[in-house]
N, C-alpha and C positions, 0 to 999 in steps of 0.2 A: 664331590666337586664336579665330576664329569656330568652327573645327573643334573646338577643345577645349571650348568652351561647349556645342556640340551633343552632343559625346561625354558631357559631364557630365550634361546633361539626359536623355539616353537611359539612362545608368546609373541615375540617380535614379528614372526612370519604371520601369525594370526591377525595382529593389528594392521600390518601392511595389506593383507588380503581384504580386511574390512574397509580400509581406506580406499583401496582400488574399487571395490564393489560400490561404495558410496559415490565415488567419482563417476563411475559408469552409469549409475542411476540418476546422476545430476542433482544429488542431494547436497545441501549446504552451500549452494551458490549464492552469489550476491544478486538477489532479485530486485530489479528496478524497472520502472516504466521508462522505456526508451523513446516512445513517440506517442503522439495523440491517437494514432491508429491502434496501438496496443492498449491504451487506456479505454478506447471505445470497445474493443474486443473483450477486455476484462469486465467492463460494465454490463455488456450484453450477456456475458456468461453468468454474472452474479445475479442479474435481475432480468429474466427473460422478457424480451420486447422493449427494453430500454434502448432507444435510438437517440444518441447524443447529437445535439445540434451545435453545442458550444463546449469546448474542453479547455481546461487549464491544468497543465502538468507541472508538478513541483520540479524545481531546477535540479534537485538531486535524484528525482525519480522515485521518491518514497510514497507519493500520494498524488491524487488528482481530484479536481472538481469537474463534474459534468452536468450539463443541463439539457433536458429534452424539450421537444416542441410544446409539451403541456406545462412547462415551467417547473417540473420536478428537478431537484438537485440531488445528485448522487455523490457521496464522498467515498473515494477509494483510498485505502491505506494498506501498506505492507503489513502482513501478519505472518511472521515466520518466512517460509519459502513460497507463500502464495499472497494473494491480495484479498482483502475483505472489503465489503461494500455496505453502506447504509444510506437510505434516503434521509435527507435532512427535513425535519418538520418544523424547525424553529431556528432562529438566529441568536437565541439567548446565550448560548455557549460559544459565541464567536467573538474573537478579539483580534484587532488589527494593530500591528506594530511595524511601521514602515512597509517593507515588502513581504512581511511574514503574517500569515493568517493562522491563528490557532482556532481549531474547530472541534467542538464536542457534539455528541448526539444525545438523544433521549435514552439511548442504551448504555448504561454505565459500564457494561463489560467490553464495549467497543473502545472506550477510552477517548483521549483527546490526541490530536495530531497537530503539529505546527508545520505548515508548508510554505515554501518560498515561491511565490508567484511573480516576483519581480514587479514591474510596473502595473501588472494586471491585478495585484492584490487589492488595491483600493476599489477598483471597479467591481470585483467579485464581492467584497465586503458590503458595498452599497446595495448590490443586487440581492444579497442574502437577507437584507432587512425586510424584503417583501414576504419572507416566510413568516408563518405564525409566530407570535411572541410566546 
């Protein structure tokens, strides 16, 4: 009985130590885009040389659309504790529903994301039609 209590105490201590270590490393946090500046930084890190001139961040901070001076459009989406990015080459997987824009890419592993752009959703949906079909 004493051995089982000691084993239980050691197990609980080990779990608490791992939780503390994860917290100290910043793992498992709620990763969100907090500003357009952060979205620009994430885009530049994902695609070197991408200098956004127009940015639309999802209201919940889970994704963003960015356009550069060349007209390229980059989609940022939360992927675990980081952000993933893809250049959009087509508007064929884009659907607009009120303030929500559902966007897919030609990369099936990237999946689709639905972002809330508010009043800007219609403007971005119309501008994405200029991308190849």
